[in-house]
TIVEXLUM-25712 format. One record per residue (C-alpha): x negated, y negated, z negated; residue in one letter. Coordinates in steps of 0.05 Angstrom, whole numbers, plus 5000, padded with zeros to 4 digits. Each point is the difference from the previous one (the first is absolute). Example, Ala and Ser with C-alpha at 12.3 -4.5 7.8 and 13.67 -1.06 7.14 Angstrom:
BEGIN
475450904844A/497349315013S/
***
This chain:
BEGIN
121204811883M/506650384985M/506449605002E/506850244971V/505149435007S/507749904989P/504449975067F/506849805024R/503050655009G/505750215041I/505950344961C/507150295011Y/505749564990N/503950444948Q/506649645013R/499650285071I/496850654988V/503850164936G/495750544954D/493149905020L/498350644981A/503750275058R/495849605046A/493350204980L/496550625025C/492950364993P/494149845044P/499350325066Y/495150554985D/504750424954V/506749955037I/502550645032T/504549935061P/505950254956E/498349454943Q/499349515065Q/507350175021K/502449934929L/497149284992Y/502949785065Y/507550224975E/498449734928E/500849245019N/500049625064S/494849574968Y/495550544979N/492149855006A/499250655042I/502149595060R/493849594986L/495050464969E/501450655038F/504849865060P/502950645030A/498450105073E/506249855046S/501950365070P/502649335024E/495749565045P/499849414945T/492750004991G/495350374957D/501250124923S/495549474979Y/503149445042Q/506750214977R/497349954929A/496949295017A/507149815028I/504050264936T/494849594959F/500849345033Q/507950135001Q/500550114927W/495949384988L/504249575044K/506550254972H/497249914923G/500050764988V/492749874982L/497549364970Q/493349664993L/498449794926D/499549234996S/493850074949V/493850465002S/500550494945S/496750574971F/505450554995Y/500150444936L/503050665017H/502550544949D/500650635034H/504250504958R/500250715009F/501150684969E/494250535004Y/499650674963S/506049844958G/497049394975E/501949245018K/494749585020R/498449255027V/494049815048R/498949324994R/496549625065G/498849315023L/501549935075I/494649485029A/497349795067R/492750225005V/495049785045K/497050495049L/493350184994E/495650585030P/499550654958W/495249904938G/501349244998S/504050054938G/504750465027I/498850744996Y/503350615034P/500050724968H/502650415053E/498750175074E/505249785052T/502950225068F/499749605059P/506750185025K/503349684944A/496149385008K/502749885074G/507450084979D/499549484945R/495949545049L/505450015053Q/505549864946L/495349364973M/499349745064R/507450025017A/502049724932C/494849624968R/502050204934A/498250504944N/506750354978F/496550404945S/494349854952P/494050384994L/498650284931L/493449784967S/496650094934L/495949544958Y/497050014931H/503149564945D/495850224939S/501649404961E/506950005012R/500349315027K/504350135060I/504350464958A/501749454952S/502149535054I/504050485035L/503450194936S/501849234986E/502649955069S/504850564994S/503949684951R/503049525051A/506550145038K/497850475061P/501749825067M/501050705021I/502850594960E/502350615036T/504450624980S/496750705004I/498650255069L/503150685014S/496250195062L/493550314993S/493949595010T/495550575025G/496350494969G/505650454973G/498349754925Q/506149614989D/504050114935E/503949434982G/499349495060G/496549294998E/501749344987A/496449355007H/499349324962T/496249445034L/498349254970W/497149445043A/494049714958I/500249255027T/496249624941D/494149655031P/495250124941E/502250724994I/499250105075K/493149744988R/498050494949E/502850575031L/496549815066S/493049824964Q/499650674960F/501950455056L/495749675056S/494550174954S/501350724991Q/499050585051P/506350325029L/500450765014Y/505250145053I/504150634973A/505450055054D/499749625064G/493350215036H/502649975061H/503649384995R/494649654974Y/495650205062E/505249815045T/500449354973A/492849895007L/500650185072A/506449555003Y/496049444969Q/494250055052Q/504949945061E/504149414974R/493149644977A/498050135067Q/506249715035E/499049444958Q/493449845015S/501250035073D/505949544998S/495749464966F/496449545052D/492849964969S/499349325030S/505949734955V/498950414944I/493250094960A/498150744990S/499749854921E/507149714999A/502650585046K/497650504951Q/503249614944S/506750035035V/499550695020I/497350244932G/506849794969K/505050305044E/504850534971A/497350575042F/493449954960Q/503850314941Y/504050604987V/505150144947M/498150454937M/502850214937E/494349974946L/500750494937V/495650084943D/496150634999F/502250104926S/507449855018D/504050534964P/505050105060G/494050195048L/501850725024V/494650325047V/502450685031L/495650555042P/501850175068L/499850745004H/498150385059R/504650475039L/495950455053V/502250525057R/497050335057N/494250254962I/497550635034V/502450644966P/492950314992S/496949354967I/506549984951L/499150734978M/492549794979Q/501549334968L/500250214925E/493450385005D/497749405037Q/502249544942L/496650354950R/493549795026N/501549304975F/505850044949F/502750404942V/507350235019L/505650074954E/506850275023A/505849734962V/507450255008P/504049455030L/505250094948K/494849804945A/497549495042Y/498749294969D/497049365041C/494949954935Q/496950665024L/497049575057L/497149474955A/492950414983D/499550265069S/497949825073C/506450155031L/505850535005G/502250485055I/507050215021L/500750555049G/493750364990L/502750484948Q/507850155002P/503549754940G/494049644978S/496449344990L/492550135013V/496249484953V/493149835024L/494549744959K/492649865021R/494950514975R/494849754955Q/494850405032D/500649695069I/499349315029S/504249765056L/495249415014E/496450325053A/506650125037M/502749294992M/498349425052P/493449684977G/501749365021N/506249934954R/499949744924S/500150414939Q/507149844980A/502150205076Y/496450694993R/503250154934E/506749855022F/505850535008G/502049855072V/492749945024S/498850674968I/506250335029L/498249665071N/492450185003H/499950654965I/506250345014I/503749705062L/493849915042D/494650484975R/504450614977I/506149895044L/496749715061G/505049515005L/496249465030T/506349675031S/505649774954K/506050135048E/501950564962N/499549634935V/506249634969T/501149624932Y/505049934944T/500449734932V/505750414983D/498250654966L/507050295011K/499249925077E/493150314997A/502950574968Y/505950095044Q/495949945061Q/495750554981I/505550424977K/503749925069E/493850165032G/499549335042K/492849944969Y/495150584982Q/496549594941L/501449374959A/493949674965F/502549634939L/495749434971L/499449624938N/502549274992P/493749505020P/498349564949Q/500049235011P/492850064975E/497950455057V/503349565048V/495849414977K/493250364993A/500850265074V/501449325020A/494149664961D/495450525029A/502449725071Q/502750675018D/506750235015R/503650594974M/503450535058P/506349725028S/506750174967K/496250074938S/504649554953T/507649864998Y/501549384958F/507050104975Y/505449755012P/498649595067K/500949295001L/506549795036P/500249635069A/504449395000G/499349794928L/495649425022I/497849835074I/493449655013N/500349595063P/493450005046L/501949365032D/
***
């Protein structure tokens, strides 16, 4: 059975760090080397030193160990403080997108680790390398510095009502607007965070009971969840080996191990219907296409799609809404919009072992039909990703990439449909904006 529970989080001591906004950073996977340097300079207590420590030429141990030393020093000197009472943490994440002010409301909780499909569902494929990095950091620091983002259904608005009432209390944290970019190139007005600690025993019981009965869908943090599973297995084995079976019965031993903090991972849970939930596509930039293949691309595409060239000065993002995708770089000065031909079925060219939702998804069609079949790019080394349309246009204009494939925003319902079919979208299919910050709440694993 699923278990969603409150926990004693670790928070920054604002009397020491000052403006908490200056101490937060994005999760590791969207931080560029330039941004990493900026966050280091922003504040001597910035969470970048824990979440994504910089390499050092000095012989002071590896970056993971330095993060662990920093973490322990901050705890010792009161920069970070462990809450005295277990809490659910209500988080309002304020931001601006497309000229509109938005608020995404989430509940930060501790979730019992379970194998995929046991109440917790992935929607996207992962890369082994990223998991290896996070596992080393987790081993060294024994903490979660940033929450995973997961989605749940609150069709009867039970949770929404409880959270609305809880938000009337005085917040424990209220930050100013962040000025540094949090990744994705979409920032327009910065971000701010408000956090409440929900400590009332009856409310905690209600939240835990309802959320533990709901399936959870990982939106952002697949690598970190799989890392947490690997870490859970390691620690459980260590604990098991340390017990003397002649002293502690097997059943009692499992009971002790089952309640250890490493059996859980920190998540922020957001309702599928939350008005602040923004899902962006990750557009593909491609280079090193053989010239002869590139010259034949339009003709090849017409075997499967209807092509429409739209002058870039007239380009409107809504033009992609009724299409499969768009291409920059195929025709100078134009966006080429692709729509599926009604007289051609793509089913035979899609993997037969995949769900219907996967086979109809734009990224899947791009990967299997265009990148693999037409362009012959079986290796994705020449493909990079961006959520920023301006960046995609600039990269093509400067000749750094030959083509940019622009995709429609994935709908949360499609994410759920793929996950419910026990399938996964291709990697880099969704970008939930904005990213949750590291350092707002820390979950200890000891």
